[in-house]
PDB file with one MODEL, atoms N, CA, C and O in Angstrom:
MODEL        1
ATOM      1  N   MET A   1      -9.891  49.409 -20.551  1.00  0.00           N
ATOM      2  CA  MET A   1      -8.849  50.027 -19.749  1.00  0.00           C
ATOM      3  C   MET A   1      -8.622  49.195 -18.497  1.00  0.00           C
ATOM      4  O   MET A   1      -9.566  48.727 -17.860  1.00  0.00           O
ATOM      5  N   GLU A   2      -7.376  49.025 -18.165  1.00  0.00           N
ATOM      6  CA  GLU A   2      -7.055  48.251 -16.982  1.00  0.00           C
ATOM      7  C   GLU A   2      -7.369  49.055 -15.728  1.00  0.00           C
ATOM      8  O   GLU A   2      -7.413  50.285 -15.749  1.00  0.00           O
ATOM      9  N   THR A   3      -7.578  48.348 -14.664  1.00  0.00           N
ATOM     10  CA  THR A   3      -7.850  49.034 -13.411  1.00  0.00           C
ATOM     11  C   THR A   3      -6.556  49.571 -12.812  1.00  0.00           C
ATOM     12  O   THR A   3      -5.464  49.093 -13.120  1.00  0.00           O
ATOM     13  N   LEU A   4      -6.696  50.544 -11.976  1.00  0.00           N
ATOM     14  CA  LEU A   4      -5.531  51.120 -11.309  1.00  0.00           C
ATOM     15  C   LEU A   4      -4.793  50.069 -10.496  1.00  0.00           C
ATOM     16  O   LEU A   4      -3.563  50.017 -10.507  1.00  0.00           O
ATOM     17  N   LYS A   5      -5.535  49.241  -9.800  1.00  0.00           N
ATOM     18  CA  LYS A   5      -4.914  48.203  -8.979  1.00  0.00           C
ATOM     19  C   LYS A   5      -4.107  47.244  -9.845  1.00  0.00           C
ATOM     20  O   LYS A   5      -2.995  46.865  -9.478  1.00  0.00           O
ATOM     21  N   LYS A   6      -4.649  46.851 -10.980  1.00  0.00           N
ATOM     22  CA  LYS A   6      -3.933  45.933 -11.871  1.00  0.00           C
ATOM     23  C   LYS A   6      -2.673  46.594 -12.405  1.00  0.00           C
ATOM     24  O   LYS A   6      -1.617  45.964 -12.467  1.00  0.00           O
ATOM     25  N   ASP A   7      -2.778  47.868 -12.795  1.00  0.00           N
ATOM     26  CA  ASP A   7      -1.594  48.591 -13.268  1.00  0.00           C
ATOM     27  C   ASP A   7      -0.519  48.648 -12.187  1.00  0.00           C
ATOM     28  O   ASP A   7       0.663  48.449 -12.469  1.00  0.00           O
ATOM     29  N   ALA A   8      -0.930  48.919 -10.959  1.00  0.00           N
ATOM     30  CA  ALA A   8       0.023  49.016  -9.856  1.00  0.00           C
ATOM     31  C   ALA A   8       0.688  47.667  -9.593  1.00  0.00           C
ATOM     32  O   ALA A   8       1.908  47.589  -9.446  1.00  0.00           O
ATOM     33  N   LEU A   9      -0.108  46.619  -9.534  1.00  0.00           N
ATOM     34  CA  LEU A   9       0.451  45.293  -9.288  1.00  0.00           C
ATOM     35  C   LEU A   9       1.385  44.860 -10.413  1.00  0.00           C
ATOM     36  O   LEU A   9       2.427  44.254 -10.163  1.00  0.00           O
ATOM     37  N   ASP A  10       1.013  45.167 -11.638  1.00  0.00           N
ATOM     38  CA  ASP A  10       1.850  44.820 -12.783  1.00  0.00           C
ATOM     39  C   ASP A  10       3.183  45.554 -12.714  1.00  0.00           C
ATOM     40  O   ASP A  10       4.237  44.957 -12.933  1.00  0.00           O
ATOM     41  N   ALA A  11       3.137  46.849 -12.408  1.00  0.00           N
ATOM     42  CA  ALA A  11       4.365  47.643 -12.322  1.00  0.00           C
ATOM     43  C   ALA A  11       5.270  47.140 -11.201  1.00  0.00           C
ATOM     44  O   ALA A  11       6.484  47.033 -11.376  1.00  0.00           O
ATOM     45  N   ILE A  12       4.685  46.837 -10.071  1.00  0.00           N
ATOM     46  CA  ILE A  12       5.473  46.357  -8.936  1.00  0.00           C
ATOM     47  C   ILE A  12       6.076  44.992  -9.243  1.00  0.00           C
ATOM     48  O   ILE A  12       7.223  44.725  -8.887  1.00  0.00           O
ATOM     49  N   SER A  13       5.313  44.136  -9.895  1.00  0.00           N
ATOM     50  CA  SER A  13       5.821  42.785 -10.193  1.00  0.00           C
ATOM     51  C   SER A  13       7.004  42.815 -11.153  1.00  0.00           C
ATOM     52  O   SER A  13       7.803  41.878 -11.175  1.00  0.00           O
ATOM     53  N   LYS A  14       7.130  43.876 -11.948  1.00  0.00           N
ATOM     54  CA  LYS A  14       8.243  43.981 -12.891  1.00  0.00           C
ATOM     55  C   LYS A  14       9.520  44.527 -12.255  1.00  0.00           C
ATOM     56  O   LYS A  14      10.590  44.479 -12.864  1.00  0.00           O
ATOM     57  N   LEU A  15       9.409  45.041 -11.043  1.00  0.00           N
ATOM     58  CA  LEU A  15      10.592  45.548 -10.351  1.00  0.00           C
ATOM     59  C   LEU A  15      11.412  44.379  -9.804  1.00  0.00           C
ATOM     60  O   LEU A  15      10.866  43.310  -9.530  1.00  0.00           O
ATOM     61  N   PRO A  16      12.710  44.580  -9.647  1.00  0.00           N
ATOM     62  CA  PRO A  16      13.535  43.511  -9.069  1.00  0.00           C
ATOM     63  C   PRO A  16      13.177  43.269  -7.601  1.00  0.00           C
ATOM     64  O   PRO A  16      12.640  44.151  -6.932  1.00  0.00           O
ATOM     65  N   GLU A  17      13.474  42.095  -7.121  1.00  0.00           N
ATOM     66  CA  GLU A  17      13.189  41.760  -5.717  1.00  0.00           C
ATOM     67  C   GLU A  17      13.884  42.717  -4.757  1.00  0.00           C
ATOM     68  O   GLU A  17      13.434  42.907  -3.627  1.00  0.00           O
ATOM     69  N   SER A  18      14.969  43.312  -5.206  1.00  0.00           N
ATOM     70  CA  SER A  18      15.736  44.218  -4.341  1.00  0.00           C
ATOM     71  C   SER A  18      15.213  45.655  -4.370  1.00  0.00           C
ATOM     72  O   SER A  18      15.834  46.547  -3.792  1.00  0.00           O
ATOM     73  N   ALA A  19      14.085  45.888  -5.034  1.00  0.00           N
ATOM     74  CA  ALA A  19      13.549  47.250  -5.140  1.00  0.00           C
ATOM     75  C   ALA A  19      13.255  47.825  -3.764  1.00  0.00           C
ATOM     76  O   ALA A  19      12.770  47.136  -2.868  1.00  0.00           O
ATOM     77  N   THR A  20      13.564  49.106  -3.625  1.00  0.00           N
ATOM     78  CA  THR A  20      13.294  49.790  -2.359  1.00  0.00           C
ATOM     79  C   THR A  20      11.867  50.341  -2.365  1.00  0.00           C
ATOM     80  O   THR A  20      11.217  50.401  -3.409  1.00  0.00           O
ATOM     81  N   ILE A  21      11.401  50.735  -1.204  1.00  0.00           N
ATOM     82  CA  ILE A  21      10.072  51.325  -1.103  1.00  0.00           C
ATOM     83  C   ILE A  21      10.016  52.621  -1.916  1.00  0.00           C
ATOM     84  O   ILE A  21       8.979  52.960  -2.487  1.00  0.00           O
ATOM     85  N   GLU A  22      11.142  53.342  -1.964  1.00  0.00           N
ATOM     86  CA  GLU A  22      11.184  54.581  -2.746  1.00  0.00           C
ATOM     87  C   GLU A  22      11.006  54.288  -4.234  1.00  0.00           C
ATOM     88  O   GLU A  22      10.312  55.031  -4.929  1.00  0.00           O
ATOM     89  N   GLU A  23      11.619  53.222  -4.730  1.00  0.00           N
ATOM     90  CA  GLU A  23      11.467  52.850  -6.143  1.00  0.00           C
ATOM     91  C   GLU A  23      10.025  52.436  -6.451  1.00  0.00           C
ATOM     92  O   GLU A  23       9.479  52.774  -7.501  1.00  0.00           O
ATOM     93  N   ILE A  24       9.429  51.709  -5.528  1.00  0.00           N
ATOM     94  CA  ILE A  24       8.035  51.293  -5.705  1.00  0.00           C
ATOM     95  C   ILE A  24       7.124  52.522  -5.714  1.00  0.00           C
ATOM     96  O   ILE A  24       6.246  52.644  -6.568  1.00  0.00           O
ATOM     97  N   MET A  25       7.336  53.418  -4.771  1.00  0.00           N
ATOM     98  CA  MET A  25       6.507  54.619  -4.694  1.00  0.00           C
ATOM     99  C   MET A  25       6.679  55.485  -5.939  1.00  0.00           C
ATOM    100  O   MET A  25       5.707  56.051  -6.439  1.00  0.00           O
ATOM    101  N   TYR A  26       7.911  55.591  -6.443  1.00  0.00           N
ATOM    102  CA  TYR A  26       8.144  56.384  -7.642  1.00  0.00           C
ATOM    103  C   TYR A  26       7.418  55.767  -8.835  1.00  0.00           C
ATOM    104  O   TYR A  26       6.815  56.488  -9.629  1.00  0.00           O
ATOM    105  N   ARG A  27       7.469  54.466  -8.966  1.00  0.00           N
ATOM    106  CA  ARG A  27       6.782  53.800 -10.083  1.00  0.00           C
ATOM    107  C   ARG A  27       5.280  54.071 -10.012  1.00  0.00           C
ATOM    108  O   ARG A  27       4.649  54.333 -11.036  1.00  0.00           O
ATOM    109  N   LEU A  28       4.709  54.010  -8.818  1.00  0.00           N
ATOM    110  CA  LEU A  28       3.281  54.288  -8.660  1.00  0.00           C
ATOM    111  C   LEU A  28       2.970  55.761  -8.940  1.00  0.00           C
ATOM    112  O   LEU A  28       1.921  56.085  -9.496  1.00  0.00           O
ATOM    113  N   TYR A  29       3.875  56.635  -8.555  1.00  0.00           N
ATOM    114  CA  TYR A  29       3.723  58.065  -8.829  1.00  0.00           C
ATOM    115  C   TYR A  29       3.664  58.316 -10.338  1.00  0.00           C
ATOM    116  O   TYR A  29       2.824  59.075 -10.820  1.00  0.00           O
ATOM    117  N   VAL A  30       4.563  57.670 -11.069  1.00  0.00           N
ATOM    118  CA  VAL A  30       4.594  57.842 -12.527  1.00  0.00           C
ATOM    119  C   VAL A  30       3.296  57.332 -13.146  1.00  0.00           C
ATOM    120  O   VAL A  30       2.729  57.983 -14.022  1.00  0.00           O
ATOM    121  N   ILE A  31       2.826  56.173 -12.695  1.00  0.00           N
ATOM    122  CA  ILE A  31       1.561  55.633 -13.203  1.00  0.00           C
ATOM    123  C   ILE A  31       0.436  56.634 -12.964  1.00  0.00           C
ATOM    124  O   ILE A  31      -0.388  56.862 -13.850  1.00  0.00           O
ATOM    125  N   ASP A  32       0.394  57.228 -11.780  1.00  0.00           N
ATOM    126  CA  ASP A  32      -0.635  58.206 -11.450  1.00  0.00           C
ATOM    127  C   ASP A  32      -0.567  59.414 -12.378  1.00  0.00           C
ATOM    128  O   ASP A  32      -1.599  59.866 -12.875  1.00  0.00           O
ATOM    129  N   LYS A  33       0.626  59.940 -12.620  1.00  0.00           N
ATOM    130  CA  LYS A  33       0.779  61.119 -13.469  1.00  0.00           C
ATOM    131  C   LYS A  33       0.391  60.809 -14.910  1.00  0.00           C
ATOM    132  O   LYS A  33      -0.241  61.635 -15.568  1.00  0.00           O
ATOM    133  N   VAL A  34       0.760  59.632 -15.410  1.00  0.00           N
ATOM    134  CA  VAL A  34       0.400  59.258 -16.782  1.00  0.00           C
ATOM    135  C   VAL A  34      -1.114  59.137 -16.901  1.00  0.00           C
ATOM    136  O   VAL A  34      -1.704  59.634 -17.860  1.00  0.00           O
ATOM    137  N   ARG A  35      -1.745  58.476 -15.928  1.00  0.00           N
ATOM    138  CA  ARG A  35      -3.215  58.343 -15.960  1.00  0.00           C
ATOM    139  C   ARG A  35      -3.898  59.709 -15.950  1.00  0.00           C
ATOM    140  O   ARG A  35      -4.841  59.942 -16.706  1.00  0.00           O
ATOM    141  N   LYS A  36      -3.420  60.607 -15.094  1.00  0.00           N
ATOM    142  CA  LYS A  36      -4.015  61.940 -15.021  1.00  0.00           C
ATOM    143  C   LYS A  36      -3.812  62.697 -16.321  1.00  0.00           C
ATOM    144  O   LYS A  36      -4.695  63.443 -16.745  1.00  0.00           O
ATOM    145  N   GLY A  37      -2.660  62.518 -16.964  1.00  0.00           N
ATOM    146  CA  GLY A  37      -2.424  63.148 -18.253  1.00  0.00           C
ATOM    147  C   GLY A  37      -3.352  62.603 -19.320  1.00  0.00           C
ATOM    148  O   GLY A  37      -3.882  63.357 -20.135  1.00  0.00           O
ATOM    149  N   GLN A  38      -3.549  61.299 -19.315  1.00  0.00           N
ATOM    150  CA  GLN A  38      -4.466  60.693 -20.286  1.00  0.00           C
ATOM    151  C   GLN A  38      -5.892  61.179 -20.064  1.00  0.00           C
ATOM    152  O   GLN A  38      -6.617  61.437 -21.024  1.00  0.00           O
ATOM    153  N   GLU A  39      -6.298  61.305 -18.807  1.00  0.00           N
ATOM    154  CA  GLU A  39      -7.641  61.806 -18.506  1.00  0.00           C
ATOM    155  C   GLU A  39      -7.796  63.253 -18.973  1.00  0.00           C
ATOM    156  O   GLU A  39      -8.852  63.624 -19.485  1.00  0.00           O
ATOM    157  N   ALA A  40      -6.756  64.074 -18.803  1.00  0.00           N
ATOM    158  CA  ALA A  40      -6.812  65.469 -19.243  1.00  0.00           C
ATOM    159  C   ALA A  40      -6.967  65.537 -20.759  1.00  0.00           C
ATOM    160  O   ALA A  40      -7.734  66.351 -21.273  1.00  0.00           O
ATOM    161  N   VAL A  41      -6.241  64.685 -21.468  1.00  0.00           N
ATOM    162  CA  VAL A  41      -6.352  64.664 -22.928  1.00  0.00           C
ATOM    163  C   VAL A  41      -7.761  64.256 -23.328  1.00  0.00           C
ATOM    164  O   VAL A  41      -8.349  64.854 -24.230  1.00  0.00           O
ATOM    165  N   ASN A  42      -8.304  63.246 -22.668  1.00  0.00           N
ATOM    166  CA  ASN A  42      -9.660  62.791 -22.985  1.00  0.00           C
ATOM    167  C   ASN A  42     -10.703  63.879 -22.739  1.00  0.00           C
ATOM    168  O   ASN A  42     -11.712  63.940 -23.440  1.00  0.00           O
ATOM    169  N   ARG A  43     -10.463  64.743 -21.740  1.00  0.00           N
ATOM    170  CA  ARG A  43     -11.372  65.852 -21.458  1.00  0.00           C
ATOM    171  C   ARG A  43     -11.142  67.025 -22.398  1.00  0.00           C
ATOM    172  O   ARG A  43     -11.948  67.955 -22.438  1.00  0.00           O
ATOM    173  N   GLY A  44     -10.055  66.989 -23.149  1.00  0.00           N
ATOM    174  CA  GLY A  44      -9.722  68.108 -24.022  1.00  0.00           C
ATOM    175  C   GLY A  44      -8.995  69.218 -23.296  1.00  0.00           C
ATOM    176  O   GLY A  44      -8.871  70.328 -23.812  1.00  0.00           O
ATOM    177  N   ASP A  45      -8.518  68.924 -22.106  1.00  0.00           N
ATOM    178  CA  ASP A  45      -7.820  69.903 -21.285  1.00  0.00           C
ATOM    179  C   ASP A  45      -6.326  69.869 -21.618  1.00  0.00           C
ATOM    180  O   ASP A  45      -5.506  69.410 -20.823  1.00  0.00           O
ATOM    181  N   VAL A  46      -5.996  70.364 -22.807  1.00  0.00           N
ATOM    182  CA  VAL A  46      -4.619  70.336 -23.278  1.00  0.00           C
ATOM    183  C   VAL A  46      -4.236  71.706 -23.829  1.00  0.00           C
ATOM    184  O   VAL A  46      -5.098  72.553 -24.059  1.00  0.00           O
ATOM    185  N   HIS A  47      -2.958  71.914 -24.035  1.00  0.00           N
ATOM    186  CA  HIS A  47      -2.440  73.161 -24.585  1.00  0.00           C
ATOM    187  C   HIS A  47      -1.727  72.860 -25.892  1.00  0.00           C
ATOM    188  O   HIS A  47      -1.006  71.868 -26.004  1.00  0.00           O
ATOM    189  N   SER A  48      -1.928  73.706 -26.860  1.00  0.00           N
ATOM    190  CA  SER A  48      -1.268  73.522 -28.151  1.00  0.00           C
ATOM    191  C   SER A  48       0.201  73.923 -28.025  1.00  0.00           C
ATOM    192  O   SER A  48       0.568  74.666 -27.114  1.00  0.00           O
ATOM    193  N   PRO A  49       1.035  73.434 -28.932  1.00  0.00           N
ATOM    194  CA  PRO A  49       2.438  73.862 -28.923  1.00  0.00           C
ATOM    195  C   PRO A  49       2.580  75.378 -29.037  1.00  0.00           C
ATOM    196  O   PRO A  49       3.493  75.965 -28.456  1.00  0.00           O
ATOM    197  N   GLU A  50       1.680  76.007 -29.781  1.00  0.00           N
ATOM    198  CA  GLU A  50       1.731  77.458 -29.923  1.00  0.00           C
ATOM    199  C   GLU A  50       1.460  78.150 -28.579  1.00  0.00           C
ATOM    200  O   GLU A  50       2.122  79.127 -28.231  1.00  0.00           O
ATOM    201  N   ASP A  51       0.479  77.630 -27.831  1.00  0.00           N
ATOM    202  CA  ASP A  51       0.191  78.185 -26.499  1.00  0.00           C
ATOM    203  C   ASP A  51       1.408  78.074 -25.590  1.00  0.00           C
ATOM    204  O   ASP A  51       1.729  79.006 -24.852  1.00  0.00           O
ATOM    205  N   ILE A  52       2.075  76.945 -25.646  1.00  0.00           N
ATOM    206  CA  ILE A  52       3.257  76.725 -24.800  1.00  0.00           C
ATOM    207  C   ILE A  52       4.374  77.684 -25.196  1.00  0.00           C
ATOM    208  O   ILE A  52       5.032  78.264 -24.332  1.00  0.00           O
ATOM    209  N   LYS A  53       4.588  77.851 -26.496  1.00  0.00           N
ATOM    210  CA  LYS A  53       5.637  78.768 -26.956  1.00  0.00           C
ATOM    211  C   LYS A  53       5.351  80.192 -26.488  1.00  0.00           C
ATOM    212  O   LYS A  53       6.262  80.898 -26.054  1.00  0.00           O
ATOM    213  N   LEU A  54       4.095  80.615 -26.573  1.00  0.00           N
ATOM    214  CA  LEU A  54       3.733  81.960 -26.108  1.00  0.00           C
ATOM    215  C   LEU A  54       3.969  82.095 -24.608  1.00  0.00           C
ATOM    216  O   LEU A  54       4.469  83.119 -24.142  1.00  0.00           O
ATOM    217  N   GLU A  55       3.619  81.086 -23.877  1.00  0.00           N
ATOM    218  CA  GLU A  55       3.830  81.113 -22.424  1.00  0.00           C
ATOM    219  C   GLU A  55       5.305  81.156 -22.069  1.00  0.00           C
ATOM    220  O   GLU A  55       5.700  81.854 -21.135  1.00  0.00           O
ATOM    221  N   MET A  56       6.123  80.417 -22.807  1.00  0.00           N
ATOM    222  CA  MET A  56       7.565  80.388 -22.535  1.00  0.00           C
ATOM    223  C   MET A  56       8.219  81.731 -22.816  1.00  0.00           C
ATOM    224  O   MET A  56       9.202  82.091 -22.169  1.00  0.00           O
ATOM    225  N   ARG A  57       7.684  82.471 -23.773  1.00  0.00           N
ATOM    226  CA  ARG A  57       8.247  83.801 -24.075  1.00  0.00           C
ATOM    227  C   ARG A  57       8.088  84.750 -22.902  1.00  0.00           C
ATOM    228  O   ARG A  57       8.859  85.700 -22.765  1.00  0.00           O
ATOM    229  N   LYS A  58       7.097  84.507 -22.055  1.00  0.00           N
ATOM    230  CA  LYS A  58       6.881  85.367 -20.874  1.00  0.00           C
ATOM    231  C   LYS A  58       7.924  85.124 -19.793  1.00  0.00           C
ATOM    232  O   LYS A  58       8.083  85.948 -18.893  1.00  0.00           O
ATOM    233  N   TRP A  59       8.631  84.014 -19.869  1.00  0.00           N
ATOM    234  CA  TRP A  59       9.629  83.696 -18.855  1.00  0.00           C
ATOM    235  C   TRP A  59      10.785  84.629 -19.029  1.00  0.00           C
ATOM    236  O   TRP A  59      11.759  84.551 -18.281  1.00  0.00           O
TER     237      TRP A  59
ENDMDL
END
């Protein structure tokens, strides 16, 4: 697995030179959310489609 720093540098390097700080921050935010999602899956902290459907019916 790549390090967080390497992922961040790679993502930033792929942005155009004209990228704003907001675009850079958003890209890093997405990387963070994806990593956290992958960690949750690895821990088994997930919900089945059936669980989600039941929860949505309560809305």
